[in-house]
Residue, then its C-alpha position, 0 to 999 in steps of 0.5 A: m166778576f164774572y156770573v152765569k144767569n139762567l133763564a126760565d125757558g132753558n137758554g141763558e146768558v153770560f155777563f160780568g159783574g157790575m158791567t152794563k149791556l154796552k161795556l159787555k160788547y167789548v168785553y166779547n170783541i177779543g181776538r180770535d186767538y183768545f180762544k182754543e179751538v178742539n174738535m173742528n170737523r167740516a162743519g166746525g167745531y168748539v172751542t175754549a172761550l175764557n179761561g179758569f173756571a169760567a172757561y166755557k166751549a162755544y161752537r164755532p161754525n164753518a161757512l157755506p157752502p160745505v167743503p168738500p161738497l155735498e155728496m150728491d148720492a142717488e138716494m139725495v137725487e130722488l128725494l129732491s127731485e120729488a121735493q122738487y115735483g112737489l113743490g111745483k105742484l102746490d106753486a100750481v094748485s096754489e095759484m089755480v085755485p079761487d080764494m087763496d088768498l083768504f085761506l092763506g090767513s087762516y094757514v098762515r096762522k096753523e103754520a105759526l101755532l105749530s112753529s109755536q108748538i114745537e117751542g111748547a107753547q100750549a095752544t091750539l087753533e081755535d084758541v087761536l082763532d077765538a083770541e081774535t075773536a074775543g080777545a087775546v087770553n093768554l102768553d101762548v097766544n099772544d105769541v102765536i098772534n106774534y109770529v102771525n105778523a112777524l111772518n106777514y111783516a117779512i113777506a111785506e118787506m120782501k118787496v123792497l127787501p130781500v133775505c137778509n139780516r136787516l130783515l132779520c133783525d126787523t122781522h124778529r123785532v115785530l115777532l117779540q113786542g110786547v110779548r114773551g122775551q121783549e125784554k130780550n133786546p128784539g130786533e138785536f143781534r145779541n151781545s152776550q153769550n146764550w145756551i140752550g139746556a135744561a131750565n138749572s143748566t149753566i153755560q158748562t153744563a148746557r146740551y148745545v153753546p153758540p158761537t162767542v158774539e164775535d163769531m156769531r156776528e162773521a157767522m151771520s156775516d157769512l150766511e148773509k152772502f151764502i143766501d145772496q151770492s150762491e146759485m146751488n138748487i135752491l132747496l139744498k140752499t134752504a136745508l143748510v141757511h136753516y142748520q146755519f142759523e140754528t147753529i148760529h142762534p143770533f138772537l137771544d130769543g125767538n130762533g126757532r121761530m125765525g129759522r123756521m119762518l126762514i124756511t118760507l121767506m128763502l123759498l118766495n125770494e127766489r121765486v119758487l113759490h108765488r105764494p107763502v104756501l109751504y110751511l115745514s112745522l107740522f113735519l118738525k114738529t110730528n119729528r121733533v126730536e129727529y128733528y135735534d138730532r140732526l141738527s146735531e149730527v152735523r155739528n159733531k160729526g160733519n154730516y151735512e148729507q145727513w140732514v139735507k136728506f130728512f129736511l127734503t124728505g119734509i118738504g115733499e110730505t108736507c107739499k103733498d099735505s099741503v096740495q091735499a088740503i087745499m084742494k078739501i078747502n075748495d070742493i067745501i067751497e065750491s059746495d058752499e058757494r052753491k048752497v048760498a049763490g041763491e043768498t043775498a049779497t050781505v050773507k055771501r058777504v059774510y060767508d066771505y068773511l069766513k073762508e078767512h075768519p072761522i070763527v067769529n061772534i055777530g059783533g066783530t064779524a058786523k064791524a069787519v064787514g060794514l053791516s048793522y048787528n041785526t043783518v048780520s046776525a040774520a046772515i049767520r042764521k041763514l048760513i046756520n040753516s044751510g049747514i055750512v056754519s054751526e054754533r060754539t057756545t050755548a050761552a044767550r049772549n057773546r054766542v061763537f059760531e065756526y065755519s065747521q067743515y073749513l075748521a077742520v082741515l086746518k087742524a089736522g095735525t095742531 
């Protein structure tokens, strides 16, 4: 007996009555001849799956690269040139700025927050940083912290692994570990049909139905080969890979966050960036409706070019904004380091900790830097007197402090 299950987040799965997930897998492992193709275009098209009242249309993507190839008109060439210049400048600045690795810790948290906000997370940067100080207090914050852990895991694994399906699955397992979605087979490609739509939508009324399980597995295999073998310009390649991943939707949950993370991983994998300093989520959040519309335009009309131009515009704008943010942070740090130049080594150690953790309490900082509570308390007082740190709380106990100017730069766009 066939039935559908709606999920609270607007995604759904198709099940068959009385069948376990193991048996369900074989239901979908039927020949492609079972599906009727309709409305195929350059990017792919919808196929009708199942029969009768259970019938629905799922998308079947064509393998990359596009055929015919991307049309490199004058606008595309100019956008590509600007994006490549911006990326080169950003990479150079990130290599020259002292303490860049400390700044990256906070920058990654910002990206994690923005990517989660695109999915509807209700949290602020302060929520995330406060949670790391005092313990996570809500599900949205836990999701963001897991994104940070997943991205850091993937970057570490890329020392021995290229961008491949194994890396994506392992990273996905970290992304959903112990948070919402942990029951949706973290680290595994789906064995059931999913769909995207309003909370009460069915598979027949969904806004978008990704490929069937069999088509999904073939599409992910093709995508892995494209990532490994294509010699296409890396920015064009990354734009196409992001589109294709989001179209395939290989996991039951976390596809949006994984797809945006994949952008950064692709650029690191090709050594275009030496540090993970480019994150597109602020641009995509700001232009969220257009982002989804342009992905749909590729699926519905095969128009890759308009999506790639949008993506390159985002790369160019994000590079400019990131360079400005890094330079502002660098100016703040240079100014504040002059203020603490004559202070003791313990004050300097606490100040260095603030560069990576701009919201702190005394107890947590003492434990992290290996100093006594009273020593850190005295150091914080000196940093307050220097105008570097301010207090976020008014309570006599469990006081929380922030690196105010530094935090203000990080908060932009959140």
